N, C-alpha and C positions, 0 to 999 in steps of 0.2 A: 174289390169284393172280398178276395181271399184274406185280406188283412183285417176284415171287420170281425167284431165279436158281438154284434147286435142280437137282440132277442129274435128279430125276424129271421136272420141268417141261421141262427141256431135251430129255430123251429123248422125252417125249410129243410136243413140237413137231416134233422131227426125224422121228419115225416117222410122224406124221400128214401132214406136208408131203410126205415121201417117198412114202407110199402115194397121196396125191392126185396128185402129179406123174406117178407111174407110170401111174395110171389115165387121166390126161389124155393121156399120150403114146400110149395105145392107139388114140385116135381122131383124133389131130392129126398134122400133118406138119411143123410148125415151132413154135418157141417164141415166144409172144406176150407183150406187156407185162403183161397181167393176171396171168399166173402169176408173172412176175417180181415183181410187187408183193405177191403172196401170200407168197412166200418172204421178201421184205424185211420185211414186217410181222411174220411169225413170228420172224424173226431178232431184231428189236427187242424183241419180247415176251420171248423166252426168254433173251436176253442171251448167246447163243452163235452161232458161225458154223454155217451149215447147208450141206449139200452142194450144189455147183453143179448147176443144172438139167441142163446138158449132161453133167456127170459121171454123173448118175442115168440119163440116156438111154444113155450109153455102157455103163454096167454092165448095164442091162436088155437092151439090144438088140444090142450090138456085141461085147462081150468074148469071147463064145463062138462067134463066127463070123468068117469072113474079111471083109475090108473091100472093098466094091465102090463106086467113085465114078463116077457117070454124070451128065454135064451134059444136062438135058432138051432143050436146044436143039441138042445134038450127040450123039445116042444112040450114035454110033460112037466117040465120044471117051470111052472107059471105061478106068478103071484097076482091075484086079483084084489087090489087094495081098495077098500071102501073109503077109508080115511086114515090119516096119519096124525096121531096125537104127539106133539112135540114135548109134552110134559114140561112146559115152560116154567111153571111155578116151582116145581121140584128142582129142575136143572138150574134155573137162574139163582135159586137160593143157595144151592150147593156150590155154584161158581162165583158167588158174591157179586152177582149182577142184578139181583132182584129189585134194587132201588131204581133201576131203569124201567121197572114195570115187569109184569109177567104175561103180557099179551103176545109176546113173541119170544123166540129162543135166542138168548145171548149167552155165549159161553166163553171160557178162557182156555187158551191153548195148553196142551199138555195134560189136560184132565178129561177123563171119559164123561160122556153124557149118554142118556138113554132115552130113546123114543119108542113109541108103541104103534105097531101097524095093525089095524083092524081090517080083516079080510072078508070078502064076500063068500069065498069058498075055502075049504080047509086046505092046508098046505103042510106037507111032510118033507123036511129037508132030506136029500138023498146023498149018500156017500159019493165023494168025487164030483159033485155037482154044486159047488159052493156059489152063492150069489155074488155078483160083482157090483161094487159100489164105486162111484166117482165123486170126489169133492173138488169144487173149482171156485175160483174167485177172480174178479176182474172182468172187463168186457171182452177180452180176447185170451182166454186161458190156454195155457200150453203145458205139456208135460216137460218140455225142455227147461222152462223157467221155474217149474215147481208150483205154478198156479193151477194146474190140473193134475190130480193124482188119482189113479185107479187102483183099487185094492179089493181083495175078496174077504168074505166073512170066514173067520177061522175059529179055532177052538179056544184061543186065548188072546188077550190084548197085548200088543207089542207097543210099548210107550215110545220107542225110538222112531216110529213111523206111523202113517195112517193105518189103522186097523179096526176090526169090528168083530163082535161076537153076537150070536143070536140064540134066543131061547124061546120056547113056545109056552105061553101061559095057558092056552087051550088050543083047540084045533083051528080056530079062526083069529087068534090073537098072538102076535109075535112081538117080543121085546128085543129091540136092536140097540146094542151099546157100541158107540163109536168113540175112538180116541184119536187125537191129533198129536203130532210131535210138538215139542216145546219150542221149536223154531219155525213153525208154520207162519206164513204171512197173515197179518191181521186183516180184517175187512169183512165184507158181505160174501157169504158162501151159498152155493147151491149144491144140494145132494142129489145125485142121480143113481138109478139102479138099472142094471142091464149091461151086457158086454158089447153087443153089436149096435143096438139102437137104444142107448141109455135114455131113460125117461126121468125127468125131474119129479121128485116127490117131497122135498123139504127145502127150506131156506133158513139160514141162521147167520148171526154175526159173531165173529171171533175176535177176542181182545187179548192183549198181553196178560200174563199171569204172574203177578208178584208172589203168589202162594205156592208156585211150583219151583222146586229146587233146580230143575233143568232149564228153566226160562232165564234169559239174560237179565230180566228185571226182577229176579227173585229177591225179596227182602225178608230176612229171617224174623225180625222183631215184629210181633203182632200189633203192638201199640203204634209203632211207626207206620205199618201198613194201613192201619185205620186212619191215621192222621194224613198220610201223604197220598192215599188212593181213595178212600171212602169219605173223608170229611168234606162237606160241601160248603163250609164257610171258614173264614180265617181272619187274620189281622195282618195288614201291611204297614210297615214302619216308615215314617217320613220325618220331617222336621230336622232337628240338629241335636247332637248330644250336648248336655244330658237331658234336654227337653224333647224327648222322642214323641212324635205324634202317631197315635194309633188310628189307622183307617180300617174299620171293619169291612170285609168284602165277602160277597156271596159268589162262590165259584159256580155252584149250581150244575155240576157236571151230570147229574142224574135227572134234571128237569126234563119234562116231556119234549121230545124232538131234538134235544141237544146232541145226543150221540150221532144221529143221522147228519147233523150239520157238521160235526167234527170229521166224519168220514168224507163229507163233501169237500171240506178244506183240502184233504189229501188229493181228491180227484180234480181239484182246480189248480194244482201246482204245475208249473211248466214241464216238469219231468214226466208227469203223467200224460200231458198233452203230446209230448214228443214221442214217448214210447210207453204206452199204458201197461203193457204186460211186464216189461222190465221194472217199471215203477211199482206195480203191485207185488211183484216178486221180492223187491227190496224192502217191502214193508214188514218182512220178517225180522228186520234189524232195528232195534230201538234207537241206535245211533243215527241211522238214516232218517227215521221218522222225526226225531227231535230236530235234526238239521232242517228238514223240510218245514216243520212248524216254525222254526226261527225265522225263516224267510216268508212264510205265508201269513203269519200274524200281522206283519206290516204290509202295506200296499205299495211299497216303493218300486217294485219290479214286476208286479204280477197282479192277479185278481185277489189280493190279500184282504184281510178282514178290516184292518184299522189304519186310518191315515194319521200320521203324526203332525203336530202343530205346536211350535214353541214361540209363535209370533206375538201372542196376546190378542190377536184378532181372530175370533172364532165364528165369523160370518159363514153361514151355510151349514153349521153344525152346532155342537154344544161344547162347553168347556170340558177339558179332561177331568176336572174335579166333579163334574156332574155324575159320573158313573160310580155306582157302588156294587155292581155285580157283572158277571160275564155273560149271563144268559140273554139279557136285553141286547147286547152288542151282537152276539152270534145270530140271534133271530132277525135283527135288522139287516145284517149282511145277507143272510139267506133269503129273506123276503124281497130284497132289492135286486135279486139275481147277481149277487156277488159284487155290488158296488161298495167301495170302502166306506166304512162308518167314520164320520167326522165328529170328534177328534180324540186322539189319545196322546199320552206322554208315558214315560218309562214304566210307571207302576201299573198303568192300564195294560200296556203291552205284555208285561210280565204276568199279570193276573190272568189275562186271556190264555197265554201259553200254558200256564199252570192248569187251568180248567180243562183245556183240550187234552193235555197230557194225562191227567187223572182219568178223564173220560175213556181214553184208549187203553188205560191200564198201566201207564208208566208212573211210578212214584215220583212226586214232584213237590217242590216247595218254593216259595217266593223269598228272594234274598234282597236285603238293602245294604248297600255299601256306602258308608259315609266318608266324605272326602274322596270321591271317585274321579280318577284322572281320565281325561280324554287326550291321549297322546297322538297328535295329528301327524307327526313326522317319524313315529316308530323308533325313537332313540331312547326310550325309557326314561326320559327326563321331561318334566313339565317346566317350561320356561315362562315365568311371569315377566312380561316386558312392559314397562311403564315409561311414559315421558316425564319431564320434570314437573308437570302439573298433576302427577299421579293418575293420569288417564291410561287405561289398559289398552295397549296397542299390539298385543300378541295374539297368536292363534290357539295355543294350548289353553286348556281350561281344567279346572277342578270343580266337578259338580258337587253341590252341597250334599246331595245324595243321589244315588242311581240304583235302579231296581232291575234285577234280572231273575232267572230261575236256576235252581239245581235240580237235575233229574238223576235217578238212581238206575244204574245198569252196569253190566259187565262190559269190558273192552277187549274182546279177543283179538281185535285188530292191532292192539298195542302190546308192548311187553308187560310181563307180570307186574302187578302192583298199581295199575292205573284204573282198576274197576272201582265201582262205588259212585259217589256223587260227581256229577259232571255239570259244569256251568255252561249255560247258553243264554243268549241275549237277543230277544226279538225286536228291541228298539233299533230302528235304522240309524246307524252311526257311520260305519265304514263298510266297504264291500269286501266280501270274502269269496274267492273264486268267481268274481264278477257279479255277485248278488249281495244285497243287503241282508246279511245274516251273520251269526256269530256262534261258534261252538258246534257241538258240545266238546268241552275240554276237561280233563280230569282235574279235580281240585288238588290231588296229590302232585300233579305235574306243575301246577302254579306254585304250590308251596315249595317245591324242590328246584324251581327255576329251569325246568325241562322245556325249553321253548320250541323245540322241534316237533313236539307231540301234536297230533291233530286234535281239534281244529282251533286255529286262531289263538294259540297260547300267548304270543307276545302282546296282543291287545288286552287280553284279560289280565295278564301279569301286570301290565302298566296301570290298569285300573285300580289295582290294590297295592302296588308296591313301587310305583315310580318315585324317583327323587325329585325334589323341587329346587329350582334356583330362581332368585329374584334379580332382575336386571333393570337398570334405568338408562334410557337413551338420552344423553345430554343434547343440548341445542347444537353443539359443535359436531354431532354425529357419533361421538364416542359412546360406547356402551360400558357401563360400570356395574359390576356385581355388588349388590348390597346385602345379600344374605342367601340362605338356602337351608333346607333341612331334609331329613330322611324319614320323618314321622307324620307329615301332614296327610299323606295319601293312604287310604285304606285302613280305616279304623272302625270299631264298633259294628262290624259286619253282623247283621241281625236277621233272624227269622222267627216265626212263631214257634214257641215251645210245643213239644208233643203233648197233646191232651190238656193244655192250659193256654189261656189267652194272655200269655206273658212273652216278653222278649227274651230270646235265647241268643247269646253272643257266640258266633262261630268263627270269629277272626282267626283262631288258632288252626282252623282247617285250611285256611287260605295262605297263611304266612306264619313264620316264626315271630316271636316277640320283637317289637321294634328295637333296633339298636343292639340286639343280641348277636353273639358271634355267629350263630347259625344263620341269622337273617342276612348278615353281610356276606357270608360265604355263598349263600344262594344268589345274592345279587351279583357276585363275581361270576358264578356259574352261568348266569343269564347273559354273559358276555357283554356287559354294559361298559363301554369305554368312555362314557362321559360322566363318570362318577365325580361327585363334588369333591374338590380338594379340601383338606382339613384347614380350618381357619385359625388354628392356634388357640390362644387364650381367650376366655370369655371377654367380650367388650365391657367397658366400664359404664355403659349406659343401658338401662333396662326400661321397657315400656310395658304397661299393662292397661287393659281396657276394663273398666268396671261398669256394671249394668245396674239400673234401678231395680228394686224388688218387684215392682209391678210394671209390666209393659203391655197392658191390655189394649188391643186394637181399638182405635177411636179416641185414645187419650194422648196427651203430650207427656213426655217423660225425659229424664236426663240420663246421659251417659258421660263417663269421665275417662280422660286420658291421663294416666298416672305415670310420670317420668321420674326415674331415680338416677341421680348422678353418683355412681358408685366408684368415684375416683378421688384422688387427693387434691385436684385443682378445680376451680370454678369453671363452668362451661355455659356458653350462650348458644341457643338453638333458634331455628325457625321451625315452628310447629304448625302443621296443617292437619285438621281433624275432619274427616268426611263421614257422612251417612248416606248410603244409596240403597234404593230398592234393589232386591236381588231375586233373580229367577233361580229355581232349584238346580238348573244345569250350569250354574256358575256365572252366567252372564248378568252384568249389572245394568240397571235401568236408571231412572231419574234420580238426581241428587235430592235428598230430603233433609239435609242439614250440613252446614259447613261453618267452621270457625278456624281462624289462624291467629297465631301469636308471633309477630315478627321477631321479637327479642325476648325469648324465654330464658331467664337467667336462673341457674340452679347452683347452689353452693355445694362444696364437697360433701359427699355422703348424705345428701338431702334429697327429698323428692317433692314434687309439686303436682297439683291436680288441676286439669283444665276441663271445664264442663262443655258439653254440647247439648243443646235443647233439640229434641226430635219432636216435631209438631205434626199432628194429624193433618193439618191443612196442607202440608207439603207432601207427606207420604201417602195420604189417603187416595188421591186421584190415580196413583199408579201402582199401589201395592197389589201383589198378585194373591191368588187364593192360598198360596203356601205361606203368606205373611212373613216373608224373610227380609231382613235388613242387614246390609253389610257395613260394618264400621271399620274405618281404616285410618291409622295415624302414620304420618310421614314426618320424620324428624331429621333436620339437616344441621349439623354442627357448624357454626359460623366460621370458626378459625380453620378447621381441617377439611370442611366440605364433606365430612363423613355422613353417610346416609344410614338411617335406622327406620325400620318399619314394623308395624304390628297390625294385624287384622283379626276381626272377630265377627262371626255371623250370629245373629239373634233371631229367634222365632217369637213373634208377638203372641201374647196370650189371646185365646179366643173364648167367647162365652160358652158355658156348659149347657148341654141339653139335659133337662130334667124329665125323666121318663117314669111314669107310674102306670102299672098294669092293673086294670080293674076287672074283676070277674073271677070265675072259677076256672083254673087252667085244665080243662078236660077236652077230649076230642069232641068236635062238633058243638062245642059250647062257645057262644060269642064272648070275645074279650074286647076290651077297649084300652087303647094306648092313649093316656092323657099326657100330652107333651107341652113343655114350656121352654122358651128361650128368651133371655133378655137381649134387647138391642143396646149395645154399648156405644154406638156411634152418636155423634152430636147432630145427626140428620136422619130423616126417615128412611126406612128400607122399603123398596117397592118390589112388586112381583114375588112376594114371599111365598114359598112353597114347602110344606112338610111332606115327607114320604116315608113309608115303612115297607119292609120286605123281609121275608124269612122262609127258609125251607120248611115245608110242612106246617107253616103258620099262615102264609098268604098265597099258598100254591105257587110259590116262587115268583109271584108277580108284584110289581110296585103298586101300592095303594097311595094315591096322592091327594092332597088337599091344598088348594091355593087360597091363601087368606088375605091377599092384597097388600095393603100398606101397614107398616108398624111405625109409630111415632118414635122420636128420639127418647132413649132411656126408658122405653116402655117394653112390655112383654108380648112376644108372639106366642099364641096358644092354639092348640087344636085337640080334637078327640077323633081318633081313627079306629074303626072297628075291624076285627078280623076273626076268622073261625079256624082253629087248628084242625088239621086233617089227619094227623098221626101222633101217636104217643112218643115221648122221648124228650131229650134235652136239646133245645134249639135256641138259636139266636135271632132276635128281632132287631134288624138294623134300621136305625132312624137317621134320616138326613134332613138338613135344612139348606135351602138356597134362596138367594135374593139378588137384586141388582148390585148391591155394594158389599154384601157379606155372604160368602158361600163356603163350601168345603167344611161344613160343620156336620159331624156325624158322631154317633155313639151306638151302643148296642145294649140290649137287655137280655140276659139268659133266662129262658122260661122252661120249666119242666112240666110237660103236658102229660097228664094221666089218661089212661084208657077209659 
């Protein structure tokens, strides 16, 4: 029973503890530690958060009556509160949280906020009889952990701690200004008034504050704050250089209900279940919160949000390429009582972590690393191991691309110079401290090869800076090195540019230029003892792979292996030229093309070209939504048995969505998206679906239209209506999916007038 986490057990524990606390309140005047421990134990057993004791008290005894606060030592010092106006619109606007709505109070730490108390009777503050306030967060708040803080109303705000001032607008109206320290824990708070028997009179949510210089997440540049905290849409880069694929993504961190779901993610993490008060206290630290999110976005160890799947079989869920926004995933996880959403891959994990981080107030951006190494044995070397038939038999891999996040924060736990952007990776790859999570680790530590810095510096360093060695295991068991390089891993590291839908290359933040003296010195500092040995002079044989101008999916096309004998003697080779379907994580699939030339003779200083036809009939059945094909040439010199190898990854062209917006772009005026997509395949597309989504354009919801079947070489078309709800510049994200052709998306920027 105690190992269960069923809805029934959770409901039983919640109801039982609630009834017990209510009964206990009937005969007691204050909350004691025994009942707190009862709640905490039940919480651990049930695996779910339970209502705050104070909230139970509030619901039972206060919600239906007026609030009267009397200090026993000063009976005349009484506040008879008729109602409390949280001034949510003014406060939320000043705290940059108004996009969450103005129906409740949401503030950022380190900045004062003002509420208004409307009294039934006049009140005159008396000297030496200051009102006492308490701010508390979490289900079991305590003064020892800093989740419960008591302070008095004074004459001036003290920004270093919880403080408050009060002024009278008239005899029955008091203005109460409250300020929190810039390192207060984030989360849901209750405000209480009174010293002996404090009574709840207000609730609010507190977030990190990138606008406050004293906050660990302070970001000075206003344009960057707008991009990395307030912007609700973005672009994620995939594909392969130089043919980058842009995936428009709706983070939707201010969509209705999303902030509460983000806070629930924190409440579902195992550290909260184990010790709720200590976990809530640690939420003052963005390093801690970011590490929790890295673990909770994936579901490998806990009640996390998203389940990964790289098998190609997505039974029981949807393809990772189906998703174009974070909100739908978060709502599905929340509505299912924390069952993991199926399925995601690296860019979905990263986009989820970015959305939650921004919602909580941590500046965040999505990062794509091309040629991303997965070093399974932590030796900082990626060992490509093949047999004589060019079959990959090794464990290490280089992902065509991998996506994670950078979060902005100070690192007072580390030595000076390690603040700023921190990399963390919610995709479950390797365990860290026994949990599938990674980071945060300073980019400056990765660049300088400081691998002892917390957290997970060696793994992230290898992702962007590992060396590569290529080995062939012969039939006699001998392993032969046939090549290696120091430039294949970690290039074109990309993120969306600030204020523009363009790619911004940030490789220089992660590493020094490849081959530079600084880069090699850093590699030595990383204590890598398996550095490739110098191979001496350039070999006399060179291989290049040339691609046809058009590689549209659904068509046949040619690729060419060009071999040059740059030596004074003729040479004869065995040439093998492969084409294989590729997954973005570097794993190869079915062969979709092969040719061999047993005796390729090349005269001195001459070159020859060997074609390979890549046919849709071979790659079509197994091509993934990333549309990647890996080309590989293996060349063996007949006389010396010298091996040469060349590889190239190509991204097949995809058809373009044509979007035409019809109507006057004004608030509450109906607009129509006229959308067209050609079917380039030689066979029909079934289950064709168009969808559109946009912040303030579709209320953050997907609008779908299933159009059925589209014949070969014909056009898929639809018209989808939507009504903008707010003025401003917004993106309408358009997506197309079908049984054989998916992962097609584009966006149209629309300026809505009031």
